[in-house]
N, CA, C, O and the ligand as a Tripos MOL2 file, in Angstrom:
@<TRIPOS>MOLECULE
protein
  261   259    66     0     0
PROTEIN
NO_CHARGES

@<TRIPOS>ATOM
      1 N          -7.7660   18.9020   -6.6800 N.3       1 MET1
      2 CA         -6.8770   17.7550   -7.0700 C.3       1 MET1
      3 C          -6.3050   18.0550   -8.5030 C.2       1 MET1
      4 O          -6.7120   18.8920   -9.3080 O.2       1 MET1
      5 N          -5.3550   17.2460   -8.6170 N.am      2 LYS2
      6 CA         -4.5130   16.9340   -9.9800 C.3       2 LYS2
      7 C          -5.1530   15.8440  -10.6500 C.2       2 LYS2
      8 O          -5.7120   14.9030  -10.0870 O.2       2 LYS2
      9 N          -5.0540   16.0000  -11.7480 N.am      3 TYR3
     10 CA         -5.5130   14.4070  -12.4660 C.3       3 TYR3
     11 C          -5.2150   14.4620  -14.0040 C.2       3 TYR3
     12 O          -5.1560   15.5350  -14.6040 O.2       3 TYR3
     13 N          -5.0570   13.4160  -14.5230 N.am      4 CYS4
     14 CA         -4.5810   13.2910  -15.9390 C.3       4 CYS4
     15 C          -5.8760   12.9310  -16.8090 C.2       4 CYS4
     16 O          -6.7780   12.1180  -16.6080 O.2       4 CYS4
     17 N          -5.6190   13.9040  -17.9270 N.am      5 LEU5
     18 CA         -6.6290   13.5880  -19.0780 C.3       5 LEU5
     19 C          -6.4670   12.1630  -19.9130 C.2       5 LEU5
     20 O          -7.3720   11.4160  -20.2840 O.2       5 LEU5
     21 N          -5.3320   12.0460  -20.0560 N.am      6 ASP6
     22 CA         -4.8230   10.6350  -20.7030 C.3       6 ASP6
     23 C          -5.1120    9.4120  -20.2010 C.2       6 ASP6
     24 O          -5.4530    8.4710  -20.9170 O.2       6 ASP6
     25 N          -4.9630    9.3360  -18.6340 N.am      7 CYS7
     26 CA         -5.0540    7.9200  -17.9800 C.3       7 CYS7
     27 C          -5.7370    8.2240  -16.6900 C.2       7 CYS7
     28 O          -6.2620    9.3120  -16.4540 O.2       7 CYS7
     29 N          -5.7100    7.3110  -15.9430 N.am      8 ASP8
     30 CA         -6.3500    7.2380  -14.6670 C.3       8 ASP8
     31 C          -5.7500    7.9050  -13.5640 C.2       8 ASP8
     32 O          -6.3510    7.8100  -12.4940 O.2       8 ASP8
     33 N          -4.3630    8.7630  -13.6010 N.am      9 TRP9
     34 CA         -3.7210    9.0840  -12.7410 C.3       9 TRP9
     35 C          -4.2640   10.3350  -12.2780 C.2       9 TRP9
     36 O          -4.7000   11.1790  -13.0620 O.2       9 TRP9
     37 N          -4.2500   10.4900  -10.9410 N.am     10 SER10
     38 CA         -4.9080   11.4090  -10.0520 C.3      10 SER10
     39 C          -4.2660   11.7300   -8.8240 C.2      10 SER10
     40 O          -3.5070   10.8970   -8.3280 O.2      10 SER10
     41 N          -4.4760   12.8820   -8.2340 N.am     11 LEU11
     42 CA         -3.7090   12.9840   -6.8650 C.3      11 LEU11
     43 C          -4.6020   14.0990   -6.0010 C.2      11 LEU11
     44 O          -4.5740   15.2210   -6.5060 O.2      11 LEU11
     45 N          -5.2780   13.9900   -4.9490 N.am     12 ASN12
     46 CA         -5.9620   14.7720   -4.3460 C.3      12 ASN12
     47 C          -5.3930   15.1660   -2.8280 C.2      12 ASN12
     48 O          -4.4270   14.5790   -2.3410 O.2      12 ASN12
     49 N          -5.9170   15.9430   -2.3290 N.am     13 ALA13
     50 CA         -5.5980   16.2880   -0.7930 C.3      13 ALA13
     51 C          -5.3830   15.0540    0.1280 C.2      13 ALA13
     52 O          -4.5890   14.9730    1.0650 O.2      13 ALA13
     53 N          -6.2580   14.0970   -0.3270 N.am     14 ALA14
     54 CA         -6.2450   13.0080    0.7780 C.3      14 ALA14
     55 C          -4.9630   11.9940    0.4270 C.2      14 ALA14
     56 O          -4.5100   11.1870    1.2390 O.2      14 ALA14
     57 N          -4.4980   12.1700   -0.8320 N.am     15 ASP15
     58 CA         -3.4490   11.2090   -1.1870 C.3      15 ASP15
     59 C          -2.0700   12.1050   -0.7880 C.2      15 ASP15
     60 O          -1.0590   11.5280   -0.3890 O.2      15 ASP15
     61 N          -2.1220   13.2890   -0.9070 N.am     16 GLU16
     62 CA         -1.0420   14.0080   -0.9520 C.3      16 GLU16
     63 C          -1.3050   15.6560   -0.1560 C.2      16 GLU16
     64 O          -1.6560   16.6230   -0.8320 O.2      16 GLU16
     65 N          -1.1000   15.7330    1.1460 N.am     17 PRO17
     66 CA         -1.5390   16.8580    1.6380 C.3      17 PRO17
     67 C          -0.8760   18.1720    1.3000 C.2      17 PRO17
     68 O          -1.4130   19.2100    1.6870 O.2      17 PRO17
     69 N           0.3620   18.2160    0.5410 N.am     18 SER18
     70 CA          1.0100   19.1640    0.3310 C.3      18 SER18
     71 C           0.6750   19.5510   -0.9810 C.2      18 SER18
     72 O           0.7820   18.6350   -1.7960 O.2      18 SER18
     73 N           0.2430   20.8070   -1.4990 N.am     19 GLN19
     74 CA         -0.1390   21.2590   -2.5500 C.3      19 GLN19
     75 C           1.1860   21.2240   -3.6600 C.2      19 GLN19
     76 O           1.2210   20.7990   -4.8140 O.2      19 GLN19
     77 N           2.1970   21.8190   -2.8560 N.am     20 ARG20
     78 CA          3.4750   21.8320   -3.5900 C.3      20 ARG20
     79 C           3.9120   20.4540   -4.1170 C.2      20 ARG20
     80 O           4.4150   20.3550   -5.2360 O.2      20 ARG20
     81 N           3.7070   19.3060   -3.2540 N.am     21 ASP21
     82 CA          4.0230   18.0650   -3.6260 C.3      21 ASP21
     83 C           3.0830   17.5130   -4.7060 C.2      21 ASP21
     84 O           3.4260   16.6540   -5.5180 O.2      21 ASP21
     85 N           2.1060   17.9680   -4.6600 N.am     22 ARG22
     86 CA          0.7250   17.7190   -5.6480 C.3      22 ARG22
     87 C           1.3660   18.1580   -7.0210 C.2      22 ARG22
     88 O           1.6330   17.3420   -7.9030 O.2      22 ARG22
     89 N           1.5690   19.3750   -7.1170 N.am     23 SER23
     90 CA          1.9930   20.1060   -8.1980 C.3      23 SER23
     91 C           3.2700   19.2990   -8.8440 C.2      23 SER23
     92 O           3.2900   18.9980  -10.0380 O.2      23 SER23
     93 N           4.2870   18.9930   -7.9760 N.am     24 GLN24
     94 CA          5.4380   18.5410   -8.3980 C.3      24 GLN24
     95 C           5.0240   17.1540   -9.0930 C.2      24 GLN24
     96 O           5.3580   16.9340  -10.2570 O.2      24 GLN24
     97 N           4.3740   16.3350   -8.4310 N.am     25 ALA25
     98 CA          3.8410   14.9970   -8.8190 C.3      25 ALA25
     99 C           3.1550   15.2130  -10.3010 C.2      25 ALA25
    100 O           3.4000   14.5090  -11.2800 O.2      25 ALA25
    101 N           2.3510   16.2010  -10.2710 N.am     26 ALA26
    102 CA          1.6820   16.2440  -11.5800 C.3      26 ALA26
    103 C           2.6970   16.6300  -12.9570 C.2      26 ALA26
    104 O           2.6180   16.1820  -14.1010 O.2      26 ALA26
    105 N           3.6840   17.6450  -12.3720 N.am     27 ILE27
    106 CA          4.8170   17.8820  -13.3710 C.3      27 ILE27
    107 C           5.6460   16.4900  -13.7240 C.2      27 ILE27
    108 O           6.0070   16.2040  -14.8650 O.2      27 ILE27
    109 N           5.8400   15.8270  -12.7690 N.am     28 ASP28
    110 CA          6.6310   14.5580  -13.0140 C.3      28 ASP28
    111 C           5.7460   13.7020  -14.0240 C.2      28 ASP28
    112 O           6.2410   13.4040  -15.1110 O.2      28 ASP28
    113 N           4.6240   13.3510  -13.7460 N.am     29 HIS29
    114 CA          3.6970   12.5450  -14.5380 C.3      29 HIS29
    115 C           3.7040   13.0990  -16.0380 C.2      29 HIS29
    116 O           3.8040   12.3580  -17.0160 O.2      29 HIS29
    117 N           3.5890   14.4520  -16.1010 N.am     30 HIS30
    118 CA          3.4900   15.1550  -17.5120 C.3      30 HIS30
    119 C           4.8830   14.8950  -18.1090 C.2      30 HIS30
    120 O           4.9360   14.4810  -19.2670 O.2      30 HIS30
    121 N           6.0310   15.1070  -17.4050 N.am     31 VAL31
    122 CA          7.3750   14.8550  -18.1610 C.3      31 VAL31
    123 C           7.6130   13.4770  -18.5980 C.2      31 VAL31
    124 O           8.1340   13.1400  -19.6610 O.2      31 VAL31
    125 N           7.0570   12.5130  -17.4170 N.am     32 GLU32
    126 CA          7.4640   10.9600  -17.7450 C.3      32 GLU32
    127 C           6.6620   10.4940  -19.0590 C.2      32 GLU32
    128 O           7.1390    9.7270  -19.8950 O.2      32 GLU32
    129 N           5.4080   11.0480  -19.1250 N.am     33 THR33
    130 CA          4.3660   10.5050  -20.0190 C.3      33 THR33
    131 C           4.0080   11.1860  -21.1390 C.2      33 THR33
    132 O           3.5620   10.6870  -22.1730 O.2      33 THR33
    133 N           4.2670   12.6560  -20.8520 N.am     34 GLY34
    134 CA          3.7610   13.5580  -22.0690 C.3      34 GLY34
    135 C           2.2120   13.5440  -21.8420 C.2      34 GLY34
    136 O           1.6110   13.9180  -22.8490 O.2      34 GLY34
    137 N           1.5080   13.2550  -20.9190 N.am     35 HIS35
    138 CA          0.0560   13.2390  -20.5060 C.3      35 HIS35
    139 C          -0.2990   14.8080  -20.2740 C.2      35 HIS35
    140 O           0.5430   15.6610  -19.9930 O.2      35 HIS35
    141 N          -1.5290   15.0150  -20.4200 N.am     36 THR36
    142 CA         -1.8670   16.4190  -20.1530 C.3      36 THR36
    143 C          -2.5730   16.0420  -18.7140 C.2      36 THR36
    144 O          -3.3130   15.1040  -18.4170 O.2      36 THR36
    145 N          -1.9860   17.2840  -17.8320 N.am     37 ILE37
    146 CA         -2.7150   17.1090  -16.3400 C.3      37 ILE37
    147 C          -3.5800   18.1510  -16.2980 C.2      37 ILE37
    148 O          -3.1940   19.1800  -16.8510 O.2      37 ILE37
    149 N          -4.7650   18.1570  -15.7330 N.am     38 ASP38
    150 CA         -5.6990   19.3600  -15.3220 C.3      38 ASP38
    151 C          -5.6960   19.2900  -13.9110 C.2      38 ASP38
    152 O          -5.3100   18.3110  -13.2720 O.2      38 ASP38
    153 N          -6.1710   20.4410  -13.3910 N.am     39 SER39
    154 CA         -6.4470   20.5470  -11.8400 C.3      39 SER39
    155 C          -7.6860   21.1190  -11.5100 C.2      39 SER39
    156 O          -8.1940   21.9750  -12.2330 O.2      39 SER39
    157 N          -8.2360   20.7010  -10.4340 N.am     40 SER40
    158 CA         -9.6550   21.2050  -10.2250 C.3      40 SER40
    159 C          -9.6270   21.3560   -8.6130 C.2      40 SER40
    160 O          -8.8710   20.7330   -7.8670 O.2      40 SER40
    161 N         -10.6370   22.3420   -8.2060 N.am     41 GLU41
    162 CA        -10.5880   22.6410   -6.8890 C.3      41 GLU41
    163 C         -11.6690   21.4490   -6.3540 C.2      41 GLU41
    164 O         -11.7920   21.2260   -5.1500 O.2      41 GLU41
    165 N         -12.1930   20.9440   -7.0530 N.am     42 SER42
    166 CA        -13.0500   19.8770   -6.6690 C.3      42 SER42
    167 C         -12.0700   18.4840   -6.2200 C.2      42 SER42
    168 O         -10.9040   18.3330   -6.5870 O.2      42 SER42
    169 N         -12.7960   17.5800   -5.3930 N.am     43 ILE43
    170 CA        -11.7680   16.3250   -5.2480 C.3      43 ILE43
    171 C         -12.5210   15.1460   -6.1400 C.2      43 ILE43
    172 O         -12.2070   13.9550   -6.1300 O.2      43 ILE43
    173 N         -13.4340   15.6650   -6.8030 N.am     44 VAL44
    174 CA        -14.0310   14.6240   -7.7390 C.3      44 VAL44
    175 C         -13.6950   14.9950   -9.1190 C.2      44 VAL44
    176 O         -13.9990   16.0910   -9.5910 O.2      44 VAL44
    177 N         -13.0110   13.9970   -9.8230 N.am     45 ARG45
    178 CA        -12.7320   14.0170  -11.2520 C.3      45 ARG45
    179 C         -13.7750   14.4490  -12.1290 C.2      45 ARG45
    180 O         -14.7150   13.6780  -12.3200 O.2      45 ARG45
    181 N         -13.7480   15.8300  -12.8240 N.am     46 PRO46
    182 CA        -14.6550   16.0670  -13.7570 C.3      46 PRO46
    183 C         -14.6810   15.1970  -14.9520 C.2      46 PRO46
    184 O         -13.6190   14.8600  -15.4760 O.2      46 PRO46
    185 N         -15.6730   14.8630  -15.3580 N.am     47 THR47
    186 CA        -15.9790   13.7650  -16.4110 C.3      47 THR47
    187 C         -15.8510   14.5220  -17.9240 C.2      47 THR47
    188 O         -15.5020   13.8990  -18.9270 O.2      47 THR47
    189 N         -16.1830   15.9300  -17.9280 N.am     48 ALA48
    190 CA        -16.0880   16.2700  -19.3090 C.3      48 ALA48
    191 C         -15.3230   17.7940  -19.2100 C.2      48 ALA48
    192 O         -15.9680   18.8390  -19.1220 O.2      48 ALA48
    193 N         -14.1200   17.7450  -19.2330 N.am     49 PRO49
    194 CA        -13.2720   19.2350  -19.2610 C.3      49 PRO49
    195 C         -13.6990   19.8750  -20.4830 C.2      49 PRO49
    196 O         -13.6930   19.2760  -21.5580 O.2      49 PRO49
    197 N         -14.0910   21.1520  -20.3400 N.am     50 ASP50
    198 CA        -14.4910   22.0450  -21.5380 C.3      50 ASP50
    199 C         -13.2690   23.0360  -21.8950 C.2      50 ASP50
    200 O         -13.4250   24.0690  -22.5460 O.2      50 ASP50
    201 N         -12.0470   22.5950  -21.3920 N.am     51 VAL51
    202 CA        -11.0680   23.5810  -21.7010 C.3      51 VAL51
    203 C         -10.0380   23.0060  -22.4950 C.2      51 VAL51
    204 O          -9.4780   22.0140  -22.0280 O.2      51 VAL51
    205 N          -9.6850   23.4280  -23.5840 N.am     52 PRO52
    206 CA         -8.5560   22.8040  -24.6480 C.3      52 PRO52
    207 C          -7.3300   22.3330  -23.8700 C.2      52 PRO52
    208 O          -6.7430   23.0910  -23.0990 O.2      52 PRO52
    209 N          -7.0010   21.2350  -24.0550 N.am     53 GLY53
    210 CA         -5.8160   20.5540  -23.6200 C.3      53 GLY53
    211 C          -4.4740   21.5460  -23.5150 C.2      53 GLY53
    212 O          -3.8310   21.6520  -22.4710 O.2      53 GLY53
    213 N          -4.1880   22.1600  -24.5810 N.am     54 SER54
    214 CA         -3.0370   22.8660  -24.7200 C.3      54 SER54
    215 C          -2.7050   23.9260  -23.6440 C.2      54 SER54
    216 O          -1.5350   24.2110  -23.3880 O.2      54 SER54
    217 N          -3.8010   24.5320  -22.9900 N.am     55 VAL55
    218 CA         -3.7860   25.4830  -21.9720 C.3      55 VAL55
    219 C          -3.6310   24.9620  -20.6320 C.2      55 VAL55
    220 O          -3.2580   25.6440  -19.6770 O.2      55 VAL55
    221 N          -3.9380   23.6930  -20.5870 N.am     56 LEU56
    222 CA         -3.9980   22.9770  -19.3450 C.3      56 LEU56
    223 C          -2.6640   22.9080  -18.3290 C.2      56 LEU56
    224 O          -2.6250   23.1080  -17.1150 O.2      56 LEU56
    225 N          -1.7310   22.6010  -19.1330 N.am     57 VAL57
    226 CA         -0.4780   22.4360  -18.4810 C.3      57 VAL57
    227 C           0.3830   23.7750  -18.3270 C.2      57 VAL57
    228 O           1.5270   23.6630  -17.8860 O.2      57 VAL57
    229 N          -0.0660   24.9150  -18.6370 N.am     58 ARG58
    230 CA          0.6540   26.1810  -18.8980 C.3      58 ARG58
    231 C           1.1520   26.6450  -17.4370 C.2      58 ARG58
    232 O           2.1730   27.3160  -17.2860 O.2      58 ARG58
    233 N           0.4100   26.2620  -16.4820 N.am     59 ASP59
    234 CA          0.6850   26.6610  -15.1500 C.3      59 ASP59
    235 C           1.5010   25.6770  -14.2130 C.2      59 ASP59
    236 O           1.8720   25.9000  -13.0610 O.2      59 ASP59
    237 N           1.7180   24.3990  -15.0690 N.am     60 LEU60
    238 CA          2.4250   23.5910  -14.3540 C.3      60 LEU60
    239 C           3.6910   23.2800  -14.9850 C.2      60 LEU60
    240 O           4.5260   22.7430  -14.2560 O.2      60 LEU60
    241 N           3.9890   23.4930  -16.1210 N.am     61 VAL61
    242 CA          5.2280   23.3060  -16.8380 C.3      61 VAL61
    243 C           5.7660   24.7210  -17.4840 C.2      61 VAL61
    244 O           5.2480   25.2080  -18.4890 O.2      61 VAL61
    245 N           6.8050   25.2870  -16.8220 N.am     62 PRO62
    246 CA          7.2430   26.5470  -17.1410 C.3      62 PRO62
    247 C           7.8180   26.5680  -18.8480 C.2      62 PRO62
    248 O           7.6390   27.5250  -19.6010 O.2      62 PRO62
    249 N           8.3700   25.5760  -19.1420 N.am     63 SER63
    250 CA          8.9570   25.3650  -20.5250 C.3      63 SER63
    251 C           9.0620   24.0030  -20.9010 C.2      63 SER63
    252 O           9.9660   23.2420  -20.5550 O.2      63 SER63
    253 N           7.9940   23.7010  -21.7010 N.am     64 SER64
    254 CA          8.1730   22.3530  -22.3300 C.3      64 SER64
    255 C           8.5500   22.2860  -23.7860 C.2      64 SER64
    256 O           8.1730   23.1700  -24.5550 O.2      64 SER64
    257 N           9.2180   21.3570  -24.1560 N.am     65 ASP65
    258 CA          9.7510   21.0280  -25.3910 C.3      65 ASP65
    259 C          10.6170   22.2370  -25.8670 C.2      65 ASP65
    260 O          11.2020   22.1890  -26.9490 O.2      65 ASP65
    261 ZN         -1.2630   10.1080  -17.2110 Zn       66 ZN66
@<TRIPOS>BOND
     1     1     2 1
     2     2     3 1
     3     3     4 2
     4     3     5 am
     5     5     6 1
     6     6     7 1
     7     7     8 2
     8     7     9 am
     9     9    10 1
    10    10    11 1
    11    11    12 2
    12    11    13 am
    13    13    14 1
    14    14    15 1
    15    15    16 2
    16    15    17 am
    17    17    18 1
    18    18    19 1
    19    19    20 2
    20    19    21 am
    21    21    22 1
    22    22    23 1
    23    23    24 2
    24    23    25 am
    25    25    26 1
    26    26    27 1
    27    27    28 2
    28    27    29 am
    29    29    30 1
    30    30    31 1
    31    31    32 2
    32    31    33 am
    33    33    34 1
    34    34    35 1
    35    35    36 2
    36    35    37 am
    37    37    38 1
    38    38    39 1
    39    39    40 2
    40    39    41 am
    41    41    42 1
    42    42    43 1
    43    43    44 2
    44    43    45 am
    45    45    46 1
    46    46    47 1
    47    47    48 2
    48    47    49 am
    49    49    50 1
    50    50    51 1
    51    51    52 2
    52    51    53 am
    53    53    54 1
    54    54    55 1
    55    55    56 2
    56    55    57 am
    57    57    58 1
    58    58    59 1
    59    59    60 2
    60    59    61 am
    61    61    62 1
    62    62    63 1
    63    63    64 2
    64    63    65 am
    65    65    66 1
    66    66    67 1
    67    67    68 2
    68    67    69 am
    69    69    70 1
    70    70    71 1
    71    71    72 2
    72    71    73 am
    73    73    74 1
    74    74    75 1
    75    75    76 2
    76    75    77 am
    77    77    78 1
    78    78    79 1
    79    79    80 2
    80    79    81 am
    81    81    82 1
    82    82    83 1
    83    83    84 2
    84    83    85 am
    85    85    86 1
    86    86    87 1
    87    87    88 2
    88    87    89 am
    89    89    90 1
    90    90    91 1
    91    91    92 2
    92    91    93 am
    93    93    94 1
    94    94    95 1
    95    95    96 2
    96    95    97 am
    97    97    98 1
    98    98    99 1
    99    99   100 2
   100    99   101 am
   101   101   102 1
   102   102   103 1
   103   103   104 2
   104   103   105 am
   105   105   106 1
   106   106   107 1
   107   107   108 2
   108   107   109 am
   109   109   110 1
   110   110   111 1
   111   111   112 2
   112   111   113 am
   113   113   114 1
   114   114   115 1
   115   115   116 2
   116   115   117 am
   117   117   118 1
   118   118   119 1
   119   119   120 2
   120   119   121 am
   121   121   122 1
   122   122   123 1
   123   123   124 2
   124   123   125 am
   125   125   126 1
   126   126   127 1
   127   127   128 2
   128   127   129 am
   129   129   130 1
   130   130   131 1
   131   131   132 2
   132   131   133 am
   133   133   134 1
   134   134   135 1
   135   135   136 2
   136   135   137 am
   137   137   138 1
   138   138   139 1
   139   139   140 2
   140   139   141 am
   141   141   142 1
   142   142   143 1
   143   143   144 2
   144   143   145 am
   145   145   146 1
   146   146   147 1
   147   147   148 2
   148   147   149 am
   149   149   150 1
   150   150   151 1
   151   151   152 2
   152   151   153 am
   153   153   154 1
   154   154   155 1
   155   155   156 2
   156   155   157 am
   157   157   158 1
   158   158   159 1
   159   159   160 2
   160   159   161 am
   161   161   162 1
   162   162   163 1
   163   163   164 2
   164   163   165 am
   165   165   166 1
   166   166   167 1
   167   167   168 2
   168   167   169 am
   169   169   170 1
   170   170   171 1
   171   171   172 2
   172   171   173 am
   173   173   174 1
   174   174   175 1
   175   175   176 2
   176   175   177 am
   177   177   178 1
   178   178   179 1
   179   179   180 2
   180   179   181 am
   181   181   182 1
   182   182   183 1
   183   183   184 2
   184   183   185 am
   185   185   186 1
   186   186   187 1
   187   187   188 2
   188   187   189 am
   189   189   190 1
   190   190   191 1
   191   191   192 2
   192   191   193 am
   193   193   194 1
   194   194   195 1
   195   195   196 2
   196   195   197 am
   197   197   198 1
   198   198   199 1
   199   199   200 2
   200   199   201 am
   201   201   202 1
   202   202   203 1
   203   203   204 2
   204   203   205 am
   205   205   206 1
   206   206   207 1
   207   207   208 2
   208   207   209 am
   209   209   210 1
   210   210   211 1
   211   211   212 2
   212   211   213 am
   213   213   214 1
   214   214   215 1
   215   215   216 2
   216   215   217 am
   217   217   218 1
   218   218   219 1
   219   219   220 2
   220   219   221 am
   221   221   222 1
   222   222   223 1
   223   223   224 2
   224   223   225 am
   225   225   226 1
   226   226   227 1
   227   227   228 2
   228   227   229 am
   229   229   230 1
   230   230   231 1
   231   231   232 2
   232   231   233 am
   233   233   234 1
   234   234   235 1
   235   235   236 2
   236   235   237 am
   237   237   238 1
   238   238   239 1
   239   239   240 2
   240   239   241 am
   241   241   242 1
   242   242   243 1
   243   243   244 2
   244   243   245 am
   245   245   246 1
   246   246   247 1
   247   247   248 2
   248   247   249 am
   249   249   250 1
   250   250   251 1
   251   251   252 2
   252   251   253 am
   253   253   254 1
   254   254   255 1
   255   255   256 2
   256   255   257 am
   257   257   258 1
   258   258   259 1
   259   259   260 2
@<TRIPOS>SUBSTRUCTURE
     1 MET1         2 RESIDUE 1 A MET
     2 LYS2         6 RESIDUE 1 A LYS
     3 TYR3        10 RESIDUE 1 A TYR
     4 CYS4        14 RESIDUE 1 A CYS
     5 LEU5        18 RESIDUE 1 A LEU
     6 ASP6        22 RESIDUE 1 A ASP
     7 CYS7        26 RESIDUE 1 A CYS
     8 ASP8        30 RESIDUE 1 A ASP
     9 TRP9        34 RESIDUE 1 A TRP
    10 SER10       38 RESIDUE 1 A SER
    11 LEU11       42 RESIDUE 1 A LEU
    12 ASN12       46 RESIDUE 1 A ASN
    13 ALA13       50 RESIDUE 1 A ALA
    14 ALA14       54 RESIDUE 1 A ALA
    15 ASP15       58 RESIDUE 1 A ASP
    16 GLU16       62 RESIDUE 1 A GLU
    17 PRO17       66 RESIDUE 1 A PRO
    18 SER18       70 RESIDUE 1 A SER
    19 GLN19       74 RESIDUE 1 A GLN
    20 ARG20       78 RESIDUE 1 A ARG
    21 ASP21       82 RESIDUE 1 A ASP
    22 ARG22       86 RESIDUE 1 A ARG
    23 SER23       90 RESIDUE 1 A SER
    24 GLN24       94 RESIDUE 1 A GLN
    25 ALA25       98 RESIDUE 1 A ALA
    26 ALA26      102 RESIDUE 1 A ALA
    27 ILE27      106 RESIDUE 1 A ILE
    28 ASP28      110 RESIDUE 1 A ASP
    29 HIS29      114 RESIDUE 1 A HIS
    30 HIS30      118 RESIDUE 1 A HIS
    31 VAL31      122 RESIDUE 1 A VAL
    32 GLU32      126 RESIDUE 1 A GLU
    33 THR33      130 RESIDUE 1 A THR
    34 GLY34      134 RESIDUE 1 A GLY
    35 HIS35      138 RESIDUE 1 A HIS
    36 THR36      142 RESIDUE 1 A THR
    37 ILE37      146 RESIDUE 1 A ILE
    38 ASP38      150 RESIDUE 1 A ASP
    39 SER39      154 RESIDUE 1 A SER
    40 SER40      158 RESIDUE 1 A SER
    41 GLU41      162 RESIDUE 1 A GLU
    42 SER42      166 RESIDUE 1 A SER
    43 ILE43      170 RESIDUE 1 A ILE
    44 VAL44      174 RESIDUE 1 A VAL
    45 ARG45      178 RESIDUE 1 A ARG
    46 PRO46      182 RESIDUE 1 A PRO
    47 THR47      186 RESIDUE 1 A THR
    48 ALA48      190 RESIDUE 1 A ALA
    49 PRO49      194 RESIDUE 1 A PRO
    50 ASP50      198 RESIDUE 1 A ASP
    51 VAL51      202 RESIDUE 1 A VAL
    52 PRO52      206 RESIDUE 1 A PRO
    53 GLY53      210 RESIDUE 1 A GLY
    54 SER54      214 RESIDUE 1 A SER
    55 VAL55      218 RESIDUE 1 A VAL
    56 LEU56      222 RESIDUE 1 A LEU
    57 VAL57      226 RESIDUE 1 A VAL
    58 ARG58      230 RESIDUE 1 A ARG
    59 ASP59      234 RESIDUE 1 A ASP
    60 LEU60      238 RESIDUE 1 A LEU
    61 VAL61      242 RESIDUE 1 A VAL
    62 PRO62      246 RESIDUE 1 A PRO
    63 SER63      250 RESIDUE 1 A SER
    64 SER64      254 RESIDUE 1 A SER
    65 ASP65      258 RESIDUE 1 A ASP
    66 ZN66       261 GROUP 0 **** ****
């Protein structure tokens, strides 16, 4: 699933079967809000990400700012 570290936005396979569309939606959310998107193989939102936010979007956004 994709989920936002800054708000309650999230998207999993039940919401959007297409991984490509999920990635696009995550990018759109990041672009629109500036929020940090993380992804997980789990469908359950992790409660305590242990990865710095700066690296989380590197595979989602080719070039931001
Ligand atoms: Zn958000």
